[in-house]
C-alpha positions as CSV (number, residue, x, y, z in Angstrom):
1,M,14.1,-21.6,57.4
2,R,12.0,-23.1,55.2
3,I,11.0,-19.5,53.3
4,A,14.5,-18.9,53.1
5,I,15.0,-22.1,50.8
6,V,11.7,-21.9,49.3
7,I,11.7,-18.5,47.9
8,P,15.4,-18.9,46.2
9,V,14.3,-22.0,44.4
10,L,10.9,-20.4,43.3
11,I,12.9,-17.8,41.7
12,I,15.2,-20.1,39.9
13,L,12.5,-22.3,38.7
14,T,10.6,-19.1,37.5
15,S,13.5,-17.9,35.6
16,L,13.9,-21.2,33.8
17,S,9.9,-21.4,32.5
18,G,9.7,-21.4,29.0
19,C,11.8,-22.7,26.4
20,V,15.5,-23.4,27.9
21,S,16.5,-24.6,24.7
22,E,19.7,-23.3,22.6
23,N,18.0,-24.2,19.3
24,T,15.2,-22.0,18.2
25,I,12.1,-22.8,16.0
26,E,11.8,-20.4,12.9
27,Q,8.4,-20.4,11.6
28,Q,8.4,-18.9,8.2
29,Q,5.0,-18.0,7.2
30,D,4.2,-17.7,3.4
31,V,3.0,-14.2,2.6
32,Q,0.4,-14.6,0.0
33,R,0.8,-12.3,-2.6
34,F,-2.0,-10.4,-4.7
35,S,-3.2,-8.8,-7.8
36,F,-6.2,-6.8,-9.3
37,T,-7.6,-5.2,-12.4
38,A,-9.4,-2.2,-12.1
39,D,-11.2,0.3,-13.5
40,M,-9.4,3.9,-14.2
41,L,-11.0,7.1,-13.9
42,Q,-11.1,8.1,-17.5
43,A,-9.8,11.7,-17.1
44,N,-6.3,10.3,-16.2
45,S,-6.0,7.4,-18.7
46,S,-5.2,8.0,-22.5
47,V,-5.3,4.6,-23.8
48,E,-5.8,1.9,-21.3
49,V,-9.3,1.0,-19.9
50,D,-8.4,-1.2,-17.1
51,F,-5.3,-1.6,-15.0
52,N,-3.8,-4.9,-14.2
53,L,-1.3,-4.2,-11.4
54,H,0.5,-7.7,-12.1
55,D,1.4,-6.4,-15.7
56,H,3.0,-3.2,-14.3
57,L,4.7,-4.6,-11.5
58,Q,6.4,-6.9,-14.1
59,L,8.3,-3.5,-15.1
60,K,9.4,-2.0,-11.9
61,P,8.2,-1.7,-8.6
62,M,5.3,0.9,-7.7
63,I,3.9,3.3,-5.6
64,L,0.2,2.3,-4.6
65,F,-1.4,5.6,-3.1
66,W,-5.0,5.0,-1.5
67,V,-6.9,8.2,-1.5
68,S,-10.4,9.4,-0.7
69,T,-11.9,12.7,-2.1
70,G,-12.2,14.0,1.3
71,C,-9.0,13.2,2.7
72,Y,-6.7,16.5,3.4
73,G,-3.5,14.3,3.9
74,C,-4.5,12.8,0.6
75,H,-4.6,16.3,-1.2
76,D,-1.5,17.2,0.3
77,W,0.7,14.2,-0.6
78,T,-1.1,14.0,-3.9
79,D,0.5,18.0,-4.4
80,A,3.6,16.7,-3.2
81,L,4.2,13.8,-5.3
82,R,2.9,15.8,-8.3
83,G,6.0,18.3,-7.2
84,S,8.3,15.2,-7.4
85,V,7.0,14.3,-11.0
86,E,7.4,17.5,-12.3
87,N,11.0,17.7,-11.0
88,G,11.9,14.5,-12.4
89,T,12.4,12.7,-8.9
90,L,9.4,10.7,-9.8
91,N,8.2,8.8,-13.0
92,V,4.5,9.0,-13.7
93,S,4.4,5.4,-14.5
94,S,5.7,4.2,-11.0
95,I,2.6,5.3,-9.0
96,V,-1.1,4.8,-9.3
97,S,-3.9,6.5,-6.6
98,I,-6.4,3.9,-5.5
99,H,-9.8,5.2,-4.9
100,R,-10.2,3.6,-1.2
101,Y,-13.9,4.7,-0.9
102,A,-15.3,4.2,-4.2
103,D,-18.6,2.4,-2.9
104,F,-19.4,5.4,-1.0
105,E,-17.8,8.6,-3.1
106,S,-18.8,9.6,-6.7
107,E,-16.5,9.0,-9.8
108,Q,-17.4,12.5,-10.3
109,K,-16.2,13.7,-7.2
110,L,-13.0,11.6,-7.6
111,N,-12.4,13.6,-10.8
112,D,-13.2,16.8,-9.5
113,V,-10.4,16.2,-7.0
114,Y,-7.8,14.2,-8.4
115,G,-8.8,14.5,-12.1
116,T,-6.6,15.8,-14.7
117,D,-8.7,18.5,-15.5
118,N,-7.7,22.0,-14.9
119,N,-10.4,22.8,-12.6
120,S,-9.6,19.7,-10.6
121,T,-8.5,21.2,-6.9
122,H,-5.4,18.1,-6.7
123,P,-4.8,17.0,-10.1
124,S,-2.8,13.6,-10.3
125,P,-0.7,13.2,-13.6
126,W,-0.9,9.2,-13.2
127,V,-3.4,6.6,-13.1
128,V,-6.2,6.8,-10.6
129,L,-8.0,3.7,-9.7
130,I,-11.8,2.9,-9.1
131,P,-11.6,-0.7,-7.4
132,N,-15.2,-1.5,-5.2
133,Q,-15.5,-4.2,-2.9
134,D,-16.2,-6.4,-6.2
135,T,-12.9,-5.9,-7.9
136,P,-11.5,-9.3,-8.4
137,V,-8.3,-10.1,-6.9
138,F,-5.8,-12.7,-8.1
139,D,-3.0,-14.9,-6.7
140,Y,0.4,-12.9,-7.9
141,D,2.0,-16.4,-8.7
142,T,-0.7,-18.3,-10.6
143,G,-3.1,-15.5,-11.5
144,T,-6.3,-17.5,-10.1
145,L,-9.2,-15.9,-9.0
146,V,-9.1,-15.3,-5.2
147,N,-13.0,-15.7,-4.3
148,D,-12.6,-15.1,-0.3
149,I,-11.1,-12.1,-0.5
150,S,-11.3,-8.7,-1.1
151,I,-9.1,-5.7,-2.5
152,Y,-9.0,-4.2,0.9
153,E,-8.1,-7.3,2.8
154,A,-5.6,-8.1,0.0
155,F,-3.8,-4.8,0.8
156,N,-3.8,-4.8,4.7
157,H,-7.1,-2.5,4.7
158,P,-5.4,0.7,3.9
159,V,-6.7,4.0,5.4
160,T,-6.3,6.8,3.8
161,P,-3.7,8.2,3.1
162,T,-1.5,5.2,2.8
163,I,1.3,4.8,0.6
164,Q,2.6,1.2,-0.1
165,I,5.6,0.3,-2.1
166,L,5.2,-3.1,-4.0
167,N,8.2,-4.9,-5.5
168,T,8.5,-6.6,-8.6
169,N,7.3,-9.7,-6.8
170,G,4.3,-8.3,-6.0
171,E,5.3,-8.0,-2.2
172,I,4.2,-4.8,0.1
173,A,7.9,-3.9,1.0
174,W,7.0,-0.8,2.4
175,E,4.1,0.8,3.6
176,S,3.7,4.5,5.1
177,K,0.4,5.4,6.8
178,E,1.7,9.0,7.7
179,Y,-1.1,11.4,7.4
180,W,1.1,14.8,6.3
181,P,3.6,14.8,3.6
182,S,6.9,16.3,5.4
183,E,9.9,17.0,3.2
184,E,11.6,14.0,4.8
185,A,8.5,11.8,4.3
186,V,8.4,12.4,0.4
187,E,12.0,11.8,0.2
188,D,11.7,8.7,2.4
189,V,9.0,7.3,-0.3
190,L,11.2,8.2,-3.1
191,Q,14.1,6.9,-1.5
192,T,12.7,3.3,-0.8
193,L,11.1,3.2,-4.4
194,S,14.3,3.5,-5.8
195,E,16.2,0.8,-3.5
196,T,13.2,-1.7,-4.3
197,S,13.6,-4.5,-6.9
């Protein structure tokens, strides 16, 4: 008889465990936003020497496309995005490639793959950036140098290929780590970019 009473009581008590209040507490975490200044692959730059992300985001949202020289998915994404530039669905000033492993892969190898030279295997008509572990990272709002974080940490440790769309407030509005570019995936990138402000 006692077991018949104890079991239902235990079931009722366990279902009441935890928060039983109708009031919920919402915690808003401030997402710190970052910017950086990095060297550009000279073959892909006609005028500028350094690229300042903050300055470019003041004008419009941007695609940050994290690449490496041996990443076949990066090669295919580059070709697909270049096709979008060529057919007018992507503005060349709305995208930058960022060399993810500049500490391990040479600038010459990067140029051989993504440079604008006729002999590059996957030429990028947009700017290609060459940051490294020591690239300075700045607080997006204040412009203050942030000493305790690398560019890779600031942008969520991107693997290759990673495509991030940053809005004009410097926030990562969208991210894809899809390795191969399908037609649908490319359209998703372009549509998200056009909807981001």
